[in-house]
C-alpha positions as CSV (number, residue, x, y, z in Angstrom):
1,X,9.2,-3.2,-57.9
2,X,12.2,-3.7,-55.6
3,X,14.6,-6.6,-56.1
4,X,16.6,-8.8,-53.8
5,X,19.6,-6.7,-54.6
6,X,17.9,-3.6,-53.1
7,X,17.1,-5.6,-50.0
8,X,20.7,-6.8,-49.7
9,X,21.9,-3.3,-50.1
10,X,19.5,-2.0,-47.4
11,X,20.5,-4.8,-45.1
12,X,24.1,-3.4,-45.0
13,X,24.2,-0.9,-42.0
14,X,24.2,2.6,-43.5
15,X,23.8,6.0,-42.1
16,X,21.5,8.8,-43.1
17,X,22.3,10.0,-46.6
18,X,21.4,13.6,-45.8
19,X,23.7,14.2,-42.8
20,X,27.2,13.1,-41.7
21,X,26.1,12.4,-38.1
22,X,25.8,8.6,-38.7
23,X,22.3,8.7,-37.4
24,X,20.2,5.5,-37.8
25,X,18.0,5.5,-40.9
26,X,14.3,5.4,-40.2
27,X,12.7,6.6,-43.4
28,X,13.0,6.4,-47.2
29,X,11.8,8.9,-49.8
30,X,10.5,6.8,-52.8
31,X,10.7,9.9,-55.1
32,X,14.3,10.9,-54.1
33,X,15.4,7.3,-53.3
34,X,17.1,8.7,-50.2
35,X,17.5,7.0,-46.8
36,X,17.3,9.4,-43.9
37,X,17.0,9.8,-40.2
38,X,14.0,11.3,-38.4
39,X,15.8,14.6,-37.9
40,X,16.7,15.1,-41.6
41,X,13.2,14.0,-42.6
42,X,11.7,17.0,-40.7
43,X,14.6,19.5,-41.0
44,X,16.3,18.8,-44.4
45,X,14.1,16.9,-46.8
46,X,11.2,19.1,-45.9
47,X,13.0,21.9,-47.7
48,X,13.3,20.0,-51.1
49,X,11.2,21.2,-54.0
50,X,7.7,19.7,-53.9
51,X,8.7,17.7,-50.8
52,X,5.2,17.8,-49.5
53,X,4.1,15.6,-52.6
54,X,6.9,13.0,-52.1
55,X,6.1,9.6,-50.8
56,X,8.0,8.9,-47.6
57,X,7.8,5.4,-46.0
58,X,9.0,3.9,-42.8
59,X,12.0,1.7,-43.5
60,X,10.5,-1.1,-41.4
61,X,7.4,-1.3,-43.6
62,X,9.6,-1.3,-46.8
63,X,11.7,-4.1,-45.5
64,X,8.6,-6.2,-44.8
65,X,7.3,-5.4,-48.3
66,X,10.6,-6.3,-49.9
67,X,10.6,-9.6,-48.2
68,X,7.7,-10.4,-50.5
69,X,9.2,-8.6,-53.5
70,X,12.4,-10.6,-53.5
71,X,10.6,-13.5,-55.1
72,X,11.1,-12.5,-58.8
73,X,11.6,-14.9,-61.7
74,X,14.5,-12.9,-63.1
75,X,16.6,-13.5,-60.0
76,X,16.6,-17.3,-60.6
77,X,18.9,-19.0,-63.2
78,X,17.4,-21.7,-65.3
79,X,18.4,-25.2,-64.4
80,X,18.4,-26.4,-68.0
81,X,20.0,-23.3,-69.4
82,X,22.3,-21.7,-66.8
83,X,23.1,-18.7,-69.0
84,X,19.4,-17.8,-69.1
85,X,17.3,-16.1,-66.4
86,X,13.9,-17.5,-65.7
87,X,10.9,-15.6,-66.9
88,X,7.8,-17.7,-66.1
89,X,6.4,-20.5,-63.8
90,X,5.2,-23.7,-65.4
91,X,2.1,-24.7,-63.5
92,X,2.0,-28.1,-65.4
93,X,5.5,-29.0,-64.3
94,X,5.6,-26.9,-61.1
95,X,8.9,-25.2,-61.8
96,X,10.4,-21.9,-62.9
97,X,11.7,-21.9,-66.4
98,X,13.4,-19.6,-69.0
99,X,12.2,-18.6,-72.5
100,X,14.1,-21.5,-74.2
101,X,12.4,-24.0,-72.0
102,X,9.0,-22.6,-73.0
103,X,9.6,-23.2,-76.7
104,X,11.5,-26.5,-76.5
105,X,10.2,-28.5,-73.6
106,X,7.0,-26.8,-72.1
107,X,5.1,-26.0,-75.3
108,X,1.4,-26.1,-74.6
109,X,1.8,-26.0,-70.8
110,X,0.0,-23.5,-68.5
111,X,2.3,-20.6,-67.3
112,X,2.3,-17.8,-64.8
113,X,4.1,-14.7,-66.0
114,X,5.8,-11.9,-64.1
115,X,2.6,-9.7,-64.2
116,X,0.5,-12.4,-62.7
117,X,3.2,-13.1,-60.1
118,X,3.2,-9.4,-59.2
119,X,-0.6,-9.5,-58.8
120,X,-0.4,-12.5,-56.5
121,X,2.4,-10.8,-54.5
122,X,0.1,-7.7,-54.2
123,X,-2.6,-9.9,-52.8
124,X,-0.1,-11.6,-50.5
125,X,1.1,-8.2,-49.2
126,X,-2.5,-7.2,-48.6
127,X,-3.1,-10.4,-46.7
128,X,0.1,-10.0,-44.7
129,X,-0.8,-6.5,-43.8
130,X,-4.2,-7.6,-42.6
131,X,-2.5,-10.4,-40.6
132,X,-0.1,-7.9,-39.1
133,X,-2.9,-5.6,-38.1
134,X,-4.8,-8.5,-36.6
135,X,-1.6,-9.5,-34.7
136,X,-1.4,-6.0,-33.3
137,X,-5.0,-6.0,-32.3
138,X,-4.8,-9.5,-30.8
139,X,-1.6,-8.6,-28.9
140,X,-3.2,-5.5,-27.5
141,X,-6.3,-7.5,-26.6
142,X,-4.2,-10.1,-25.0
143,X,-2.4,-7.5,-22.9
144,X,-5.8,-6.0,-21.9
145,X,-7.1,-9.5,-20.9
146,X,-3.9,-10.0,-18.9
147,X,-4.4,-6.6,-17.2
148,X,-8.0,-7.6,-16.4
149,X,-6.8,-10.9,-15.0
150,X,-4.1,-9.2,-12.9
151,X,-6.6,-6.6,-11.7
152,X,-9.2,-9.3,-10.8
153,X,-6.5,-11.3,-9.0
154,X,-5.5,-8.2,-7.0
155,X,-9.2,-7.3,-6.3
156,X,-9.8,-10.9,-5.2
157,X,-7.0,-10.7,-2.6
158,X,-8.1,-7.2,-1.5
159,X,-11.8,-8.1,-1.2
160,X,-10.9,-11.3,0.7
161,X,-8.8,-9.3,3.0
162,X,-11.6,-6.7,3.5
163,X,-14.1,-9.5,4.3
164,X,-11.8,-11.0,6.9
165,X,-11.0,-7.6,8.3
166,X,-14.7,-6.7,8.5
167,X,-15.4,-10.2,9.9
168,X,-13.0,-9.5,12.7
169,X,-14.4,-6.1,13.3
170,X,-17.9,-7.5,13.2
171,X,-17.0,-10.2,15.6
172,X,-15.5,-7.6,17.9
173,X,-18.7,-5.6,17.8
174,X,-20.9,-8.7,18.3
175,X,-18.7,-9.7,21.3
176,X,-19.0,-6.2,22.7
177,X,-22.8,-6.2,22.2
178,X,-23.1,-9.6,23.7
179,X,-21.0,-8.6,26.7
180,X,-23.2,-5.6,27.3
181,X,-26.4,-7.7,27.1
182,X,-24.9,-10.2,29.6
183,X,-23.8,-7.3,31.9
184,X,-27.3,-5.8,31.8
185,X,-28.8,-9.3,32.3
186,X,-26.6,-10.0,35.3
187,X,-27.5,-6.7,36.9
188,X,-31.2,-7.2,36.4
189,X,-31.0,-10.8,37.6
190,X,-29.1,-9.8,40.7
191,X,-31.7,-7.2,41.7
192,X,-34.6,-9.6,40.9
193,X,-32.8,-12.3,42.9
194,X,-32.5,-10.1,45.9
195,X,-36.2,-9.1,45.8
196,X,-37.3,-12.7,45.3
197,X,-35.0,-13.9,48.0
198,X,-36.3,-11.4,50.5
199,X,-39.9,-12.3,49.9
200,X,-39.0,-16.0,50.0
201,X,-37.4,-15.6,53.5
202,X,-40.4,-13.5,54.8
203,X,-42.9,-16.1,53.6
204,X,-40.9,-18.9,55.0
205,X,-40.6,-17.3,58.4
206,X,-44.3,-16.5,58.5
207,X,-45.1,-20.1,57.5
208,X,-42.8,-21.5,60.2
209,X,-44.4,-19.3,62.9
210,X,-48.0,-20.3,61.8
211,X,-47.0,-23.9,61.7
212,X,-45.6,-23.6,65.3
213,X,-48.7,-21.9,66.6
214,X,-51.0,-24.4,64.8
215,X,-49.1,-27.3,66.4
216,X,-49.3,-25.7,69.8
217,X,-53.1,-25.2,69.5
218,X,-53.5,-28.7,68.2
219,X,-51.7,-30.1,71.3
220,X,-53.7,-27.9,73.6
221,X,-57.1,-29.0,72.2
222,X,-56.2,-32.7,72.3
223,X,-54.6,-32.8,75.7
224,X,-58.0,-32.5,77.6
225,X,-56.3,-29.9,79.9
226,X,-59.2,-27.5,80.2
227,X,-57.4,-25.2,82.6
228,X,-54.5,-24.7,80.1
229,X,-56.9,-24.4,77.2
230,X,-58.8,-21.5,78.7
231,X,-55.7,-19.8,80.1
232,X,-54.1,-19.8,76.5
233,X,-57.3,-19.1,74.6
234,X,-56.9,-15.3,74.6
235,X,-53.3,-15.6,73.4
236,X,-54.3,-18.0,70.6
237,X,-57.1,-15.7,69.5
238,X,-54.8,-12.7,69.2
239,X,-52.1,-14.6,67.3
240,X,-54.6,-16.0,64.7
241,X,-56.0,-12.5,63.9
242,X,-53.1,-11.5,61.7
243,X,-53.3,-10.5,58.0
244,X,-54.1,-13.3,55.6
245,X,-51.2,-14.2,53.3
246,X,-51.2,-12.8,49.7
247,X,-51.4,-15.5,47.1
248,X,-50.7,-13.1,44.2
249,X,-46.9,-12.3,43.9
250,X,-45.6,-9.2,42.2
251,X,-42.0,-9.4,41.1
252,X,-39.8,-7.8,38.3
253,X,-39.1,-10.9,36.2
254,X,-36.5,-11.5,33.5
255,X,-37.8,-11.5,29.9
256,X,-36.3,-13.7,27.1
257,X,-33.5,-13.3,24.6
258,X,-34.8,-12.3,21.2
259,X,-32.1,-13.0,18.5
260,X,-31.9,-10.6,15.6
261,X,-32.3,-12.6,12.5
262,X,-31.2,-9.8,10.1
263,X,-27.4,-9.6,10.1
264,X,-26.3,-6.7,7.9
265,X,-22.7,-8.0,7.5
266,X,-22.2,-6.9,3.9
267,X,-22.3,-8.2,0.3
268,X,-20.1,-8.4,-2.8
269,X,-21.0,-6.2,-5.7
270,X,-21.1,-7.8,-9.1
271,X,-20.1,-5.9,-12.2
272,X,-19.6,-6.7,-15.9
273,X,-17.7,-3.6,-16.6
274,X,-14.4,-4.7,-18.3
275,X,-12.9,-1.2,-18.4
276,X,-9.6,-1.4,-16.6
277,X,-9.9,0.9,-13.6
278,X,-6.5,2.1,-12.6
279,X,-6.5,2.4,-8.8
280,X,-6.0,5.8,-7.3
281,X,-2.9,5.3,-5.2
282,X,-2.7,7.7,-2.3
283,X,-0.5,8.4,0.7
284,X,-1.2,10.7,3.7
285,X,1.3,11.6,6.4
286,X,-0.2,10.6,9.8
287,X,2.8,11.4,12.0
288,X,6.4,12.7,11.5
289,X,9.4,12.1,13.7
290,X,12.9,13.5,13.8
291,X,15.4,10.9,15.0
292,X,19.0,11.2,16.5
293,X,20.6,9.5,13.5
294,X,21.6,11.1,10.2
295,X,20.2,8.3,8.0
296,X,17.8,5.4,8.1
297,X,19.6,2.7,6.2
298,X,17.6,-0.1,7.9
299,X,14.3,-0.1,9.7
300,X,12.2,-2.9,11.3
301,X,9.1,-2.6,13.4
302,X,8.4,-5.1,16.2
303,X,5.0,-6.5,17.2
304,X,5.1,-4.5,20.5
305,X,5.3,-1.2,18.5
306,X,9.0,-0.6,19.2
307,X,11.4,-0.1,16.2
308,X,14.9,-0.9,15.3
309,X,16.7,1.7,13.1
310,X,20.3,1.6,11.8
311,X,22.6,4.3,10.3
312,X,25.4,2.6,8.3
313,X,27.4,5.8,8.0
314,X,27.6,6.2,11.8
315,X,27.4,2.4,12.5
316,X,24.7,3.0,15.1
317,X,21.8,0.8,15.9
318,X,18.9,2.3,18.0
319,X,16.0,0.5,19.6
320,X,13.3,3.2,19.9
321,X,9.8,3.6,21.2
322,X,7.3,6.2,20.1
323,X,5.8,8.4,22.8
324,X,3.1,10.6,21.3
325,X,5.0,12.9,18.9
326,X,8.5,12.1,20.4
327,X,10.9,9.2,20.3
328,X,12.5,7.5,23.2
329,X,15.8,5.7,22.6
330,X,15.6,2.5,24.6
331,X,19.2,1.3,23.7
332,X,22.1,2.1,21.4
333,X,24.7,-0.2,19.9
334,X,27.7,0.4,17.7
335,X,28.0,-2.4,15.1
336,X,28.7,-2.9,11.4
337,X,25.9,-4.7,9.6
338,X,24.7,-5.0,6.0
339,X,21.1,-6.0,6.8
340,X,18.7,-7.0,9.6
341,X,15.2,-8.4,10.1
342,X,12.9,-8.8,13.1
343,X,12.2,-12.4,14.2
344,X,8.4,-12.6,14.3
345,X,7.9,-14.7,17.3
346,X,10.1,-13.0,19.8
347,X,11.0,-9.5,18.5
348,X,14.7,-10.3,18.6
349,X,16.8,-9.0,15.7
350,X,18.5,-11.2,13.1
351,X,21.7,-9.5,11.9
352,X,23.9,-10.0,8.9
353,X,27.4,-8.7,10.0
354,X,29.9,-7.5,7.4
355,X,32.6,-10.1,6.9
356,X,30.7,-13.0,8.5
357,X,29.0,-16.0,6.7
358,X,26.7,-16.7,9.7
359,X,23.8,-14.6,11.0
360,X,23.6,-13.5,14.6
361,X,20.7,-12.8,17.0
362,X,20.4,-9.6,19.0
363,X,18.0,-9.8,21.9
364,X,15.2,-7.2,22.1
365,X,16.0,-6.5,25.8
366,X,19.6,-6.8,26.7
367,X,21.9,-5.7,29.5
368,X,25.3,-5.0,28.0
369,X,26.1,-6.6,24.7
370,X,24.0,-9.8,24.2
371,X,24.6,-10.9,20.7
372,X,24.5,-14.7,20.1
373,X,25.3,-17.0,17.2
374,X,22.4,-18.4,15.3
375,X,22.1,-21.7,13.3
376,X,21.8,-19.7,10.1
377,X,25.1,-20.0,8.2
378,X,25.5,-19.8,4.4
379,X,29.1,-21.1,4.4
380,X,28.1,-24.7,3.5
381,X,25.8,-23.7,0.7
382,X,27.4,-20.8,-1.2
383,X,31.2,-21.2,-1.4
384,X,31.7,-19.1,1.7
385,X,30.1,-16.0,0.2
386,X,29.0,-13.4,2.7
387,X,25.3,-12.5,3.2
388,X,24.3,-9.2,1.5
389,X,20.7,-9.1,2.4
390,X,18.1,-11.1,4.4
391,X,14.4,-11.5,4.8
392,X,12.2,-13.5,7.2
393,X,9.0,-14.9,5.7
394,X,5.6,-15.2,7.5
395,X,6.2,-18.9,8.2
396,X,9.6,-18.0,9.7
397,X,11.9,-19.2,6.9
398,X,15.1,-17.1,6.4
399,X,16.0,-16.0,2.9
400,X,19.5,-14.7,2.4
401,X,21.1,-13.1,-0.7
402,X,24.8,-13.8,-1.1
403,X,27.6,-13.0,-3.5
404,X,28.4,-10.0,-5.6
405,X,31.8,-8.3,-6.0
406,X,33.3,-11.1,-7.9
407,X,31.8,-14.1,-6.2
408,X,28.9,-16.2,-7.6
409,X,25.6,-14.8,-6.4
410,X,22.7,-16.8,-5.1
411,X,19.6,-16.7,-2.9
412,X,19.4,-19.3,-0.2
413,X,16.2,-20.3,1.7
414,X,16.7,-21.9,5.1
415,X,14.3,-23.4,7.6
416,X,14.2,-22.6,11.3
417,X,16.7,-25.4,11.9
418,X,19.2,-23.5,9.6
419,X,19.1,-26.2,6.9
420,X,19.0,-25.2,3.2
421,X,15.5,-25.7,1.7
422,X,16.2,-24.2,-1.6
423,X,19.0,-22.3,-3.5
424,X,18.4,-20.2,-6.5
425,X,21.6,-19.6,-8.5
426,X,21.0,-20.4,-12.2
427,X,18.2,-20.3,-14.7
428,X,17.1,-23.2,-16.9
429,X,19.9,-22.3,-19.4
430,X,22.6,-22.5,-16.7
431,X,23.0,-18.7,-16.7
432,X,23.5,-16.8,-13.5
433,X,20.2,-15.5,-12.1
434,X,21.8,-12.7,-10.1
435,X,24.8,-10.4,-10.2
436,X,24.6,-8.8,-6.8
437,X,21.4,-9.4,-4.7
438,X,20.7,-6.2,-2.7
439,X,17.2,-6.6,-1.2
440,X,14.7,-9.4,-0.7
441,X,11.1,-9.8,0.2
442,X,8.5,-12.5,-0.4
443,X,4.8,-12.7,-1.2
444,X,2.0,-14.7,0.3
445,X,1.6,-16.8,-2.9
446,X,5.2,-18.0,-2.5
447,X,7.1,-15.7,-4.9
448,X,10.5,-14.3,-3.9
449,X,11.4,-10.8,-5.0
450,X,15.0,-9.8,-5.3
451,X,16.5,-6.4,-6.1
452,X,19.6,-7.2,-8.2
453,X,22.4,-4.8,-9.2
454,X,24.8,-4.9,-12.1
455,X,27.2,-2.0,-12.7
456,X,24.7,0.4,-11.0
457,X,21.8,-0.9,-13.1
458,X,19.0,-2.2,-10.9
459,X,16.2,-4.6,-11.6
460,X,13.5,-6.4,-9.5
461,X,13.4,-10.1,-10.2
462,X,10.3,-12.1,-9.2
463,X,10.9,-15.8,-8.8
464,X,8.3,-18.5,-8.7
465,X,8.3,-21.4,-6.2
466,X,10.6,-23.4,-8.5
467,X,13.0,-20.5,-9.0
468,X,11.8,-19.6,-12.5
469,X,11.8,-15.9,-13.4
470,X,8.2,-14.7,-13.6
471,X,8.9,-11.0,-14.1
472,X,11.7,-8.6,-14.4
473,X,10.9,-5.0,-13.5
474,X,13.4,-2.2,-14.3
475,X,11.3,0.9,-13.7
476,X,8.9,2.9,-15.9
477,X,10.0,5.0,-19.0
478,X,7.5,7.7,-17.9
479,X,9.2,7.9,-14.5
480,X,12.8,6.8,-15.0
481,X,15.2,8.3,-17.5
482,X,19.0,8.4,-18.0
483,X,19.0,11.5,-15.7
484,X,16.7,9.7,-13.2
485,X,17.6,6.0,-13.3
486,X,15.7,3.3,-11.4
487,X,17.5,3.0,-8.1
488,X,15.5,1.0,-5.6
489,X,16.6,1.4,-2.0
490,X,14.1,-1.0,-0.4
491,X,11.0,-3.1,-1.0
492,X,8.3,-4.7,1.1
493,X,5.1,-6.8,0.7
494,X,1.8,-5.4,1.9
495,X,-1.0,-7.5,3.6
496,X,-2.8,-7.4,0.2
497,X,0.3,-9.1,-1.4
498,X,1.4,-6.1,-3.4
499,X,5.1,-5.0,-3.6
500,X,6.2,-1.5,-2.7
501,X,9.6,-0.4,-4.1
502,X,11.3,2.9,-3.0
503,X,13.0,4.8,-5.8
504,X,15.5,6.8,-3.7
505,X,16.7,9.8,-5.7
506,X,13.4,10.7,-7.4
507,X,11.4,10.1,-4.1
508,X,9.0,7.8,-5.8
509,X,7.2,4.6,-4.8
510,X,6.6,1.9,-7.4
511,X,3.6,-0.4,-6.7
512,X,3.7,-3.9,-8.2
513,X,1.4,-6.9,-7.8
514,X,2.6,-10.2,-6.4
515,X,3.7,-11.3,-9.8
516,X,5.9,-8.2,-10.2
517,X,3.6,-6.4,-12.7
518,X,3.4,-2.6,-12.5
519,X,0.2,-1.3,-10.9
520,X,1.1,2.4,-10.4
521,X,3.4,4.8,-8.7
522,X,3.3,7.7,-6.2
523,X,5.6,10.7,-6.1
524,X,6.4,11.4,-2.4
525,X,7.5,15.0,-3.3
526,X,3.8,15.7,-3.5
527,X,3.6,15.3,0.3
528,X,7.0,16.8,1.1
529,X,9.1,13.6,1.5
530,X,12.5,13.3,-0.1
531,X,15.1,10.5,-0.2
532,X,12.9,7.7,1.0
533,X,15.3,4.9,2.0
534,X,13.6,2.2,4.0
535,X,10.1,0.8,4.6
536,X,8.4,-1.2,7.3
537,X,4.7,-2.0,7.9
538,X,2.8,-0.5,10.8
539,X,-0.9,-1.2,11.6
540,X,-3.5,-2.0,9.0
541,X,-3.3,0.4,6.1
542,X,-0.2,2.1,7.5
543,X,3.5,2.0,6.9
544,X,6.7,3.8,8.1
545,X,9.2,5.4,5.7
546,X,12.7,6.1,7.0
547,X,14.5,8.8,5.0
548,X,18.2,9.6,4.5
549,X,20.3,12.7,3.8
550,X,22.9,13.6,1.2
551,X,26.5,12.7,2.0
552,X,27.5,16.3,1.9
553,X,24.7,17.5,4.2
554,X,25.5,19.1,7.5
555,X,26.3,16.8,10.4
556,X,23.6,18.5,12.4
557,X,20.9,17.5,9.9
558,X,18.9,14.6,11.3
559,X,16.9,12.0,9.5
560,X,13.1,11.7,9.6
561,X,10.6,8.9,9.9
562,X,7.1,9.3,8.6
563,X,4.0,7.2,9.4
564,X,1.9,7.1,6.3
565,X,-1.7,6.0,5.6
566,X,-1.9,4.3,2.2
567,X,-4.8,3.3,0.0
568,X,-5.5,2.2,-3.6
569,X,-3.5,-1.0,-3.6
């Protein structure tokens, strides 16, 4: 049985007792009483005589056991006899006592000796072990339930989006079908109307002629002018010998509209399968373009299909249009910016210039150099820090990341009037939220996602509506290593409210949900894409990736833009 002294000795940081490397101890041989690292356990101790029969325990388990074992009577000095160590527990008086107390004061009382104490400690350890196992199981189950919840939330948003998309497509098909029915109806109605109109005119003309003749005859027979009557008789007889009018009409008539009561719109499949189905994330190259810039450090797509691309190394901004498999440069400008975003309503470009606290607007169509000041200025809110990154939300709010490089970092949210609606700078403990905000996006549920850098270490922070940290993502250990660190170069939010993060140097896309939880990843090397730098959304289920080149690459090497079709998230 281990004592409190052994625990105290093991709490002192010591290295492996079998090597001089100072490696952290992980195991203890109960037979040799040696502390050792994982390497020496497999390489050195394994060579000991009868080593296979030795009992080797994980040091963490032993520490947990010794936390129970430290409660020994002999470690406690008697209150009545300080020179004596305690040996039993008096149940009658509920105190630990020594041998002298037993004979002098507690004679006839009920005691618990060391052996019974050890039995109770064994039972306690067993119960603690079961509790620890239950904790592990419950923790794992809780994680699974959280995964199921996250997956159901993502499926809910995806199914809802699919229903709306199908509704719009269905409405389009219904409108098209209705238009065709109306067109056919109009053509048939026009032909029928012409036929009926012709017959109507013929009958009307015949009727009018007969009425005129009948009136003439009536006047002749009532005038008592016998001479005129007999002179006109032959003419009357001939005119009344025409064909009798047809009473049965034969026309092509319109039918009636028969609505289809069975609308096969779709349904939602119910399932009780709780197995977590990891989505199969997939990307396919639809088109590939070579541009006239060496890098794509910024990229924005406009609603009219044109695109803004910027190369920071050349300080060139191009406004381009795609023409089949080629690119047409509509305009070129030499400027120095740190970020840009398309203004949703007008396709103008909102720019963050290096060295300026205010944002500027570049018109989508300009003659010469039409850059104007905007009402977005962070000077009043952030101690004159310069914008580092910016983002425009779907409801046209502007989010700006400021600070870094020695100044206090913050994320500022401004309305269309340029007034500050929110500023995120510190957490609930008054600690700085950010070191250097590099990239920003937002989700439909109101979260703000920020890529923050500290000494070349990167993380994605997901903030709730009140500025609380909901998630911190720093990459995946199965993807990112010391040799391949997590280095995001851009992030965007998809229509399904998932977040896509580009990992520049390992050409990987990390897929997170709207809460910042990892869903999966995709290695773009598999489809021949390297150095993915920037992203922008295209049409439904499509996005563009702008790539960059190494600094030491030839000047003649141009950057590429890929249009990708994505699925699985």
